[in-house]
PDB file of N, CA, C and O in Angstrom:
ATOM      1  N   MET A   1     -68.495  99.044 -83.074  1.00  0.00           N
ATOM      2  CA  MET A   1     -68.445  98.014 -82.062  1.00  0.00           C
ATOM      3  C   MET A   1     -69.803  97.323 -81.996  1.00  0.00           C
ATOM      4  O   MET A   1     -70.859  97.954 -82.059  1.00  0.00           O
ATOM      5  N   TYR A   2     -69.728  96.006 -81.866  1.00  0.00           N
ATOM      6  CA  TYR A   2     -70.948  95.222 -81.835  1.00  0.00           C
ATOM      7  C   TYR A   2     -71.593  95.272 -80.448  1.00  0.00           C
ATOM      8  O   TYR A   2     -70.943  95.013 -79.436  1.00  0.00           O
ATOM      9  N   ARG A   3     -72.858  95.606 -80.426  1.00  0.00           N
ATOM     10  CA  ARG A   3     -73.597  95.625 -79.157  1.00  0.00           C
ATOM     11  C   ARG A   3     -73.900  94.211 -78.679  1.00  0.00           C
ATOM     12  O   ARG A   3     -74.196  94.008 -77.501  1.00  0.00           O
ATOM     13  N   ALA A   4     -73.831  93.246 -79.565  1.00  0.00           N
ATOM     14  CA  ALA A   4     -74.144  91.855 -79.215  1.00  0.00           C
ATOM     15  C   ALA A   4     -73.007  91.168 -78.453  1.00  0.00           C
ATOM     16  O   ALA A   4     -73.193  90.062 -77.945  1.00  0.00           O
ATOM     17  N   VAL A   5     -71.846  91.798 -78.365  1.00  0.00           N
ATOM     18  CA  VAL A   5     -70.730  91.218 -77.619  1.00  0.00           C
ATOM     19  C   VAL A   5     -71.092  91.228 -76.142  1.00  0.00           C
ATOM     20  O   VAL A   5     -71.305  92.285 -75.548  1.00  0.00           O
ATOM     21  N   LYS A   6     -71.160  90.026 -75.553  1.00  0.00           N
ATOM     22  CA  LYS A   6     -71.619  89.908 -74.162  1.00  0.00           C
ATOM     23  C   LYS A   6     -70.592  89.282 -73.224  1.00  0.00           C
ATOM     24  O   LYS A   6     -70.788  89.284 -72.009  1.00  0.00           O
ATOM     25  N   THR A   7     -69.496  88.745 -73.772  1.00  0.00           N
ATOM     26  CA  THR A   7     -68.507  88.107 -72.913  1.00  0.00           C
ATOM     27  C   THR A   7     -67.183  88.850 -72.992  1.00  0.00           C
ATOM     28  O   THR A   7     -66.902  89.550 -73.965  1.00  0.00           O
ATOM     29  N   VAL A   8     -66.387  88.688 -71.966  1.00  0.00           N
ATOM     30  CA  VAL A   8     -65.065  89.310 -71.943  1.00  0.00           C
ATOM     31  C   VAL A   8     -64.210  88.741 -73.074  1.00  0.00           C
ATOM     32  O   VAL A   8     -63.449  89.472 -73.708  1.00  0.00           O
ATOM     33  N   GLU A   9     -64.334  87.447 -73.324  1.00  0.00           N
ATOM     34  CA  GLU A   9     -63.583  86.808 -74.408  1.00  0.00           C
ATOM     35  C   GLU A   9     -63.906  87.436 -75.759  1.00  0.00           C
ATOM     36  O   GLU A   9     -63.007  87.738 -76.544  1.00  0.00           O
ATOM     37  N   ALA A  10     -65.173  87.626 -76.019  1.00  0.00           N
ATOM     38  CA  ALA A  10     -65.594  88.223 -77.292  1.00  0.00           C
ATOM     39  C   ALA A  10     -65.141  89.684 -77.380  1.00  0.00           C
ATOM     40  O   ALA A  10     -64.722  90.146 -78.442  1.00  0.00           O
ATOM     41  N   LEU A  11     -65.229  90.398 -76.271  1.00  0.00           N
ATOM     42  CA  LEU A  11     -64.761  91.784 -76.245  1.00  0.00           C
ATOM     43  C   LEU A  11     -63.273  91.843 -76.543  1.00  0.00           C
ATOM     44  O   LEU A  11     -62.828  92.678 -77.331  1.00  0.00           O
ATOM     45  N   TRP A  12     -62.498  90.960 -75.916  1.00  0.00           N
ATOM     46  CA  TRP A  12     -61.054  90.926 -76.153  1.00  0.00           C
ATOM     47  C   TRP A  12     -60.766  90.640 -77.630  1.00  0.00           C
ATOM     48  O   TRP A  12     -59.888  91.263 -78.227  1.00  0.00           O
ATOM     49  N   SER A  13     -61.500  89.705 -78.209  1.00  0.00           N
ATOM     50  CA  SER A  13     -61.313  89.384 -79.632  1.00  0.00           C
ATOM     51  C   SER A  13     -61.645  90.574 -80.515  1.00  0.00           C
ATOM     52  O   SER A  13     -60.899  90.896 -81.440  1.00  0.00           O
ATOM     53  N   GLU A  14     -62.762  91.225 -80.231  1.00  0.00           N
ATOM     54  CA  GLU A  14     -63.147  92.396 -81.020  1.00  0.00           C
ATOM     55  C   GLU A  14     -62.070  93.472 -80.909  1.00  0.00           C
ATOM     56  O   GLU A  14     -61.741  94.132 -81.895  1.00  0.00           O
ATOM     57  N   TRP A  15     -61.532  93.642 -79.727  1.00  0.00           N
ATOM     58  CA  TRP A  15     -60.543  94.694 -79.480  1.00  0.00           C
ATOM     59  C   TRP A  15     -59.200  94.380 -80.142  1.00  0.00           C
ATOM     60  O   TRP A  15     -58.545  95.280 -80.669  1.00  0.00           O
ATOM     61  N   THR A  16     -58.787  93.115 -80.117  1.00  0.00           N
ATOM     62  CA  THR A  16     -57.436  92.773 -80.553  1.00  0.00           C
ATOM     63  C   THR A  16     -57.321  92.229 -81.968  1.00  0.00           C
ATOM     64  O   THR A  16     -56.321  92.482 -82.639  1.00  0.00           O
ATOM     65  N   VAL A  17     -58.318  91.488 -82.438  1.00  0.00           N
ATOM     66  CA  VAL A  17     -58.225  90.895 -83.774  1.00  0.00           C
ATOM     67  C   VAL A  17     -59.391  91.258 -84.685  1.00  0.00           C
ATOM     68  O   VAL A  17     -59.312  91.070 -85.899  1.00  0.00           O
ATOM     69  N   GLY A  18     -60.465  91.772 -84.113  1.00  0.00           N
ATOM     70  CA  GLY A  18     -61.634  92.130 -84.899  1.00  0.00           C
ATOM     71  C   GLY A  18     -62.640  90.988 -84.959  1.00  0.00           C
ATOM     72  O   GLY A  18     -62.296  89.830 -84.726  1.00  0.00           O
ATOM     73  N   LEU A  19     -63.871  91.325 -85.271  1.00  0.00           N
ATOM     74  CA  LEU A  19     -64.943  90.343 -85.395  1.00  0.00           C
ATOM     75  C   LEU A  19     -65.646  90.516 -86.730  1.00  0.00           C
ATOM     76  O   LEU A  19     -65.745  91.622 -87.261  1.00  0.00           O
ATOM     77  N   ARG A  20     -66.126  89.417 -87.253  1.00  0.00           N
ATOM     78  CA  ARG A  20     -66.938  89.416 -88.480  1.00  0.00           C
ATOM     79  C   ARG A  20     -66.280  90.172 -89.630  1.00  0.00           C
ATOM     80  O   ARG A  20     -66.940  90.901 -90.370  1.00  0.00           O
ATOM     81  N   GLY A  21     -64.983  89.988 -89.765  1.00  0.00           N
ATOM     82  CA  GLY A  21     -64.276  90.624 -90.865  1.00  0.00           C
ATOM     83  C   GLY A  21     -63.953  92.094 -90.670  1.00  0.00           C
ATOM     84  O   GLY A  21     -63.374  92.724 -91.555  1.00  0.00           O
ATOM     85  N   ARG A  22     -64.315  92.638 -89.542  1.00  0.00           N
ATOM     86  CA  ARG A  22     -64.017  94.038 -89.259  1.00  0.00           C
ATOM     87  C   ARG A  22     -62.650  94.153 -88.598  1.00  0.00           C
ATOM     88  O   ARG A  22     -62.176  93.202 -87.978  1.00  0.00           O
ATOM     89  N   PRO A  23     -62.018  95.310 -88.729  1.00  0.00           N
ATOM     90  CA  PRO A  23     -60.704  95.477 -88.098  1.00  0.00           C
ATOM     91  C   PRO A  23     -60.820  95.544 -86.576  1.00  0.00           C
ATOM     92  O   PRO A  23     -61.877  95.867 -86.034  1.00  0.00           O
ATOM     93  N   ALA A  24     -59.730  95.238 -85.908  1.00  0.00           N
ATOM     94  CA  ALA A  24     -59.681  95.313 -84.452  1.00  0.00           C
ATOM     95  C   ALA A  24     -59.834  96.765 -84.001  1.00  0.00           C
ATOM     96  O   ALA A  24     -59.367  97.688 -84.668  1.00  0.00           O
ATOM     97  N   ILE A  25     -60.483  96.949 -82.878  1.00  0.00           N
ATOM     98  CA  ILE A  25     -60.644  98.291 -82.316  1.00  0.00           C
ATOM     99  C   ILE A  25     -59.268  98.904 -82.056  1.00  0.00           C
ATOM    100  O   ILE A  25     -59.067 100.092 -82.308  1.00  0.00           O
ATOM    101  N   ALA A  26     -58.323  98.111 -81.558  1.00  0.00           N
ATOM    102  CA  ALA A  26     -56.974  98.608 -81.291  1.00  0.00           C
ATOM    103  C   ALA A  26     -56.322  99.132 -82.574  1.00  0.00           C
ATOM    104  O   ALA A  26     -55.624 100.146 -82.543  1.00  0.00           O
ATOM    105  N   ASP A  27     -56.543  98.452 -83.692  1.00  0.00           N
ATOM    106  CA  ASP A  27     -55.994  98.909 -84.967  1.00  0.00           C
ATOM    107  C   ASP A  27     -56.632 100.221 -85.397  1.00  0.00           C
ATOM    108  O   ASP A  27     -55.944 101.127 -85.864  1.00  0.00           O
ATOM    109  N   LEU A  28     -57.931 100.320 -85.240  1.00  0.00           N
ATOM    110  CA  LEU A  28     -58.626 101.572 -85.584  1.00  0.00           C
ATOM    111  C   LEU A  28     -58.124 102.720 -84.718  1.00  0.00           C
ATOM    112  O   LEU A  28     -57.905 103.829 -85.207  1.00  0.00           O
ATOM    113  N   ASP A  29     -57.943 102.449 -83.432  1.00  0.00           N
ATOM    114  CA  ASP A  29     -57.413 103.477 -82.530  1.00  0.00           C
ATOM    115  C   ASP A  29     -56.025 103.923 -82.960  1.00  0.00           C
ATOM    116  O   ASP A  29     -55.715 105.114 -82.966  1.00  0.00           O
ATOM    117  N   GLY A  30     -55.192 102.947 -83.323  1.00  0.00           N
ATOM    118  CA  GLY A  30     -53.840 103.272 -83.747  1.00  0.00           C
ATOM    119  C   GLY A  30     -53.797 104.106 -85.012  1.00  0.00           C
ATOM    120  O   GLY A  30     -52.940 104.974 -85.176  1.00  0.00           O
ATOM    121  N   ARG A  31     -54.725 103.830 -85.893  1.00  0.00           N
ATOM    122  CA  ARG A  31     -54.734 104.533 -87.176  1.00  0.00           C
ATOM    123  C   ARG A  31     -55.483 105.865 -87.131  1.00  0.00           C
ATOM    124  O   ARG A  31     -55.018 106.861 -87.685  1.00  0.00           O
ATOM    125  N   TRP A  32     -56.642 105.879 -86.471  1.00  0.00           N
ATOM    126  CA  TRP A  32     -57.512 107.051 -86.521  1.00  0.00           C
ATOM    127  C   TRP A  32     -57.656 107.791 -85.196  1.00  0.00           C
ATOM    128  O   TRP A  32     -58.138 108.923 -85.170  1.00  0.00           O
ATOM    129  N   GLY A  33     -57.243 107.164 -84.099  1.00  0.00           N
ATOM    130  CA  GLY A  33     -57.434 107.797 -82.796  1.00  0.00           C
ATOM    131  C   GLY A  33     -58.915 107.963 -82.508  1.00  0.00           C
ATOM    132  O   GLY A  33     -59.720 107.103 -82.865  1.00  0.00           O
ATOM    133  N   SER A  34     -59.269 109.039 -81.878  1.00  0.00           N
ATOM    134  CA  SER A  34     -60.671 109.256 -81.510  1.00  0.00           C
ATOM    135  C   SER A  34     -61.521 109.780 -82.667  1.00  0.00           C
ATOM    136  O   SER A  34     -62.732 109.939 -82.515  1.00  0.00           O
ATOM    137  N   ARG A  35     -60.914 110.047 -83.806  1.00  0.00           N
ATOM    138  CA  ARG A  35     -61.672 110.590 -84.946  1.00  0.00           C
ATOM    139  C   ARG A  35     -62.796 109.673 -85.405  1.00  0.00           C
ATOM    140  O   ARG A  35     -63.819 110.145 -85.902  1.00  0.00           O
ATOM    141  N   CYS A  36     -62.612 108.350 -85.240  1.00  0.00           N
ATOM    142  CA  CYS A  36     -63.663 107.432 -85.714  1.00  0.00           C
ATOM    143  C   CYS A  36     -64.880 107.448 -84.786  1.00  0.00           C
ATOM    144  O   CYS A  36     -65.926 106.900 -85.134  1.00  0.00           O
ATOM    145  N   ARG A  37     -64.755 108.063 -83.622  1.00  0.00           N
ATOM    146  CA  ARG A  37     -65.881 108.169 -82.691  1.00  0.00           C
ATOM    147  C   ARG A  37     -66.380 109.606 -82.536  1.00  0.00           C
ATOM    148  O   ARG A  37     -67.375 109.844 -81.852  1.00  0.00           O
ATOM    149  N   ALA A  38     -65.710 110.546 -83.155  1.00  0.00           N
ATOM    150  CA  ALA A  38     -66.020 111.964 -83.006  1.00  0.00           C
ATOM    151  C   ALA A  38     -67.464 112.265 -83.387  1.00  0.00           C
ATOM    152  O   ALA A  38     -67.966 111.800 -84.410  1.00  0.00           O
ATOM    153  N   GLY A  39     -68.109 113.044 -82.550  1.00  0.00           N
ATOM    154  CA  GLY A  39     -69.464 113.484 -82.837  1.00  0.00           C
ATOM    155  C   GLY A  39     -70.550 112.455 -82.584  1.00  0.00           C
ATOM    156  O   GLY A  39     -71.725 112.704 -82.854  1.00  0.00           O
ATOM    157  N   ARG A  40     -70.160 111.304 -82.069  1.00  0.00           N
ATOM    158  CA  ARG A  40     -71.147 110.250 -81.806  1.00  0.00           C
ATOM    159  C   ARG A  40     -71.067 109.882 -80.330  1.00  0.00           C
ATOM    160  O   ARG A  40     -70.364 108.945 -79.952  1.00  0.00           O
ATOM    161  N   GLN A  41     -71.778 110.612 -79.515  1.00  0.00           N
ATOM    162  CA  GLN A  41     -71.724 110.465 -78.061  1.00  0.00           C
ATOM    163  C   GLN A  41     -72.027 109.039 -77.604  1.00  0.00           C
ATOM    164  O   GLN A  41     -71.363 108.521 -76.707  1.00  0.00           O
ATOM    165  N   ASN A  42     -73.018 108.409 -78.210  1.00  0.00           N
ATOM    166  CA  ASN A  42     -73.388 107.048 -77.830  1.00  0.00           C
ATOM    167  C   ASN A  42     -72.216 106.087 -78.047  1.00  0.00           C
ATOM    168  O   ASN A  42     -71.947 105.227 -77.209  1.00  0.00           O
ATOM    169  N   GLU A  43     -71.528 106.241 -79.170  1.00  0.00           N
ATOM    170  CA  GLU A  43     -70.378 105.387 -79.477  1.00  0.00           C
ATOM    171  C   GLU A  43     -69.224 105.666 -78.520  1.00  0.00           C
ATOM    172  O   GLU A  43     -68.517 104.746 -78.108  1.00  0.00           O
ATOM    173  N   LEU A  44     -69.038 106.910 -78.175  1.00  0.00           N
ATOM    174  CA  LEU A  44     -67.971 107.283 -77.243  1.00  0.00           C
ATOM    175  C   LEU A  44     -68.199 106.661 -75.871  1.00  0.00           C
ATOM    176  O   LEU A  44     -67.254 106.167 -75.255  1.00  0.00           O
ATOM    177  N   GLN A  45     -69.431 106.676 -75.387  1.00  0.00           N
ATOM    178  CA  GLN A  45     -69.747 106.062 -74.102  1.00  0.00           C
ATOM    179  C   GLN A  45     -69.529 104.549 -74.153  1.00  0.00           C
ATOM    180  O   GLN A  45     -68.974 103.968 -73.221  1.00  0.00           O
ATOM    181  N   TRP A  46     -69.961 103.921 -75.231  1.00  0.00           N
ATOM    182  CA  TRP A  46     -69.801 102.473 -75.404  1.00  0.00           C
ATOM    183  C   TRP A  46     -68.311 102.125 -75.412  1.00  0.00           C
ATOM    184  O   TRP A  46     -67.882 101.175 -74.757  1.00  0.00           O
ATOM    185  N   TYR A  47     -67.536 102.898 -76.155  1.00  0.00           N
ATOM    186  CA  TYR A  47     -66.094 102.694 -76.234  1.00  0.00           C
ATOM    187  C   TYR A  47     -65.454 102.833 -74.852  1.00  0.00           C
ATOM    188  O   TYR A  47     -64.639 101.996 -74.463  1.00  0.00           O
ATOM    189  N   SER A  48     -65.806 103.859 -74.123  1.00  0.00           N
ATOM    190  CA  SER A  48     -65.216 104.110 -72.802  1.00  0.00           C
ATOM    191  C   SER A  48     -65.486 102.978 -71.826  1.00  0.00           C
ATOM    192  O   SER A  48     -64.597 102.582 -71.072  1.00  0.00           O
ATOM    193  N   LEU A  49     -66.691 102.459 -71.833  1.00  0.00           N
ATOM    194  CA  LEU A  49     -67.022 101.343 -70.945  1.00  0.00           C
ATOM    195  C   LEU A  49     -66.206 100.103 -71.298  1.00  0.00           C
ATOM    196  O   LEU A  49     -65.704  99.412 -70.412  1.00  0.00           O
ATOM    197  N   ARG A  50     -66.080  99.831 -72.560  1.00  0.00           N
ATOM    198  CA  ARG A  50     -65.304  98.662 -72.993  1.00  0.00           C
ATOM    199  C   ARG A  50     -63.817  98.851 -72.743  1.00  0.00           C
ATOM    200  O   ARG A  50     -63.113  97.896 -72.417  1.00  0.00           O
ATOM    201  N   LEU A  51     -63.345 100.063 -72.893  1.00  0.00           N
ATOM    202  CA  LEU A  51     -61.935 100.344 -72.631  1.00  0.00           C
ATOM    203  C   LEU A  51     -61.581 100.032 -71.182  1.00  0.00           C
ATOM    204  O   LEU A  51     -60.474  99.570 -70.907  1.00  0.00           O
ATOM    205  N   GLU A  52     -62.480 100.269 -70.271  1.00  0.00           N
ATOM    206  CA  GLU A  52     -62.232  99.956 -68.859  1.00  0.00           C
ATOM    207  C   GLU A  52     -62.009  98.451 -68.660  1.00  0.00           C
ATOM    208  O   GLU A  52     -61.159  98.049 -67.865  1.00  0.00           O
ATOM    209  N   VAL A  53     -62.757  97.638 -69.368  1.00  0.00           N
ATOM    210  CA  VAL A  53     -62.584  96.180 -69.279  1.00  0.00           C
ATOM    211  C   VAL A  53     -61.221  95.797 -69.852  1.00  0.00           C
ATOM    212  O   VAL A  53     -60.512  94.980 -69.265  1.00  0.00           O
ATOM    213  N   ILE A  54     -60.854  96.372 -70.977  1.00  0.00           N
ATOM    214  CA  ILE A  54     -59.562  96.083 -71.605  1.00  0.00           C
ATOM    215  C   ILE A  54     -58.421  96.483 -70.669  1.00  0.00           C
ATOM    216  O   ILE A  54     -57.452  95.738 -70.521  1.00  0.00           O
ATOM    217  N   LYS A  55     -58.529  97.632 -70.051  1.00  0.00           N
ATOM    218  CA  LYS A  55     -57.497  98.078 -69.104  1.00  0.00           C
ATOM    219  C   LYS A  55     -57.369  97.115 -67.935  1.00  0.00           C
ATOM    220  O   LYS A  55     -56.261  96.833 -67.477  1.00  0.00           O
ATOM    221  N   GLU A  56     -58.485  96.616 -67.455  1.00  0.00           N
ATOM    222  CA  GLU A  56     -58.460  95.678 -66.335  1.00  0.00           C
ATOM    223  C   GLU A  56     -57.800  94.357 -66.736  1.00  0.00           C
ATOM    224  O   GLU A  56     -57.038  93.786 -65.955  1.00  0.00           O
ATOM    225  N   ILE A  57     -58.078  93.875 -67.922  1.00  0.00           N
ATOM    226  CA  ILE A  57     -57.424  92.658 -68.415  1.00  0.00           C
ATOM    227  C   ILE A  57     -55.916  92.864 -68.430  1.00  0.00           C
ATOM    228  O   ILE A  57     -55.162  92.007 -67.970  1.00  0.00           O
ATOM    229  N   ARG A  58     -55.486  93.982 -68.950  1.00  0.00           N
ATOM    230  CA  ARG A  58     -54.051  94.273 -69.029  1.00  0.00           C
ATOM    231  C   ARG A  58     -53.427  94.408 -67.644  1.00  0.00           C
ATOM    232  O   ARG A  58     -52.308  93.951 -67.412  1.00  0.00           O
ATOM    233  N   LYS A  59     -54.150  95.031 -66.734  1.00  0.00           N
ATOM    234  CA  LYS A  59     -53.654  95.207 -65.364  1.00  0.00           C
ATOM    235  C   LYS A  59     -53.481  93.860 -64.666  1.00  0.00           C
ATOM    236  O   LYS A  59     -52.457  93.619 -64.027  1.00  0.00           O
ATOM    237  N   VAL A  60     -54.465  92.996 -64.783  1.00  0.00           N
ATOM    238  CA  VAL A  60     -54.403  91.670 -64.155  1.00  0.00           C
ATOM    239  C   VAL A  60     -53.282  90.842 -64.773  1.00  0.00           C
ATOM    240  O   VAL A  60     -52.543  90.165 -64.058  1.00  0.00           O
ATOM    241  N   ALA A  61     -53.153  90.891 -66.088  1.00  0.00           N
ATOM    242  CA  ALA A  61     -52.089  90.138 -66.761  1.00  0.00           C
ATOM    243  C   ALA A  61     -50.717  90.616 -66.302  1.00  0.00           C
ATOM    244  O   ALA A  61     -49.819  89.808 -66.064  1.00  0.00           O
ATOM    245  N   LYS A  62     -50.560  91.906 -66.181  1.00  0.00           N
ATOM    246  CA  LYS A  62     -49.275  92.456 -65.736  1.00  0.00           C
ATOM    247  C   LYS A  62     -48.986  92.047 -64.293  1.00  0.00           C
ATOM    248  O   LYS A  62     -47.855  91.686 -63.967  1.00  0.00           O
ATOM    249  N   ALA A  63     -49.986  92.100 -63.438  1.00  0.00           N
ATOM    250  CA  ALA A  63     -49.808  91.740 -62.032  1.00  0.00           C
ATOM    251  C   ALA A  63     -49.420  90.266 -61.868  1.00  0.00           C
ATOM    252  O   ALA A  63     -48.659  89.909 -60.968  1.00  0.00           O
ATOM    253  N   HIS A  64     -49.954  89.424 -62.747  1.00  0.00           N
ATOM    254  CA  HIS A  64     -49.663  87.994 -62.686  1.00  0.00           C
ATOM    255  C   HIS A  64     -48.510  87.600 -63.614  1.00  0.00           C
ATOM    256  O   HIS A  64     -48.140  86.429 -63.704  1.00  0.00           O
ATOM    257  N   ARG A  65     -47.959  88.583 -64.288  1.00  0.00           N
ATOM    258  CA  ARG A  65     -46.826  88.360 -65.200  1.00  0.00           C
ATOM    259  C   ARG A  65     -47.127  87.254 -66.218  1.00  0.00           C
ATOM    260  O   ARG A  65     -46.350  86.318 -66.406  1.00  0.00           O
ATOM    261  N   CYS A  66     -48.260  87.400 -66.848  1.00  0.00           N
ATOM    262  CA  CYS A  66     -48.651  86.427 -67.863  1.00  0.00           C
ATOM    263  C   CYS A  66     -49.221  87.150 -69.071  1.00  0.00           C
ATOM    264  O   CYS A  66     -49.378  88.371 -69.060  1.00  0.00           O
ATOM    265  N   SER A  67     -49.520  86.407 -70.088  1.00  0.00           N
ATOM    266  CA  SER A  67     -50.061  86.946 -71.312  1.00  0.00           C
ATOM    267  C   SER A  67     -51.468  87.488 -71.079  1.00  0.00           C
ATOM    268  O   SER A  67     -52.236  86.930 -70.296  1.00  0.00           O
ATOM    269  N   GLU A  68     -51.795  88.567 -71.759  1.00  0.00           N
ATOM    270  CA  GLU A  68     -53.146  89.114 -71.670  1.00  0.00           C
ATOM    271  C   GLU A  68     -54.170  88.115 -72.176  1.00  0.00           C
ATOM    272  O   GLU A  68     -55.303  88.096 -71.695  1.00  0.00           O
ATOM    273  N   GLU A  69     -53.794  87.291 -73.131  1.00  0.00           N
ATOM    274  CA  GLU A  69     -54.718  86.303 -73.682  1.00  0.00           C
ATOM    275  C   GLU A  69     -55.068  85.213 -72.668  1.00  0.00           C
ATOM    276  O   GLU A  69     -56.094  84.548 -72.804  1.00  0.00           O
ATOM    277  N   ASP A  70     -54.218  85.028 -71.650  1.00  0.00           N
ATOM    278  CA  ASP A  70     -54.484  84.029 -70.619  1.00  0.00           C
ATOM    279  C   ASP A  70     -55.613  84.457 -69.699  1.00  0.00           C
ATOM    280  O   ASP A  70     -56.195  83.620 -69.009  1.00  0.00           O
ATOM    281  N   HIS A  71     -55.934  85.739 -69.675  1.00  0.00           N
ATOM    282  CA  HIS A  71     -56.995  86.244 -68.794  1.00  0.00           C
ATOM    283  C   HIS A  71     -58.142  86.609 -69.617  1.00  0.00           C
ATOM    284  O   HIS A  71     -59.160  87.060 -69.092  1.00  0.00           O
TER     285      HIS A  71
END
């Protein structure tokens, strides 16, 4: 995950489609689960913080009955 990602829009893009030719975080999670973060505490903390933002986007989209991309 890129530490330079500073906006919610960029975070959403990194999570759903990937950035700079890298695969999306969601795809990595689907394929490898937590194994790609295993043993790297710093990466696990970074992932957890970003996951909270992703969950909030999904929660707001569901509450407003709209696409996650709209938020």
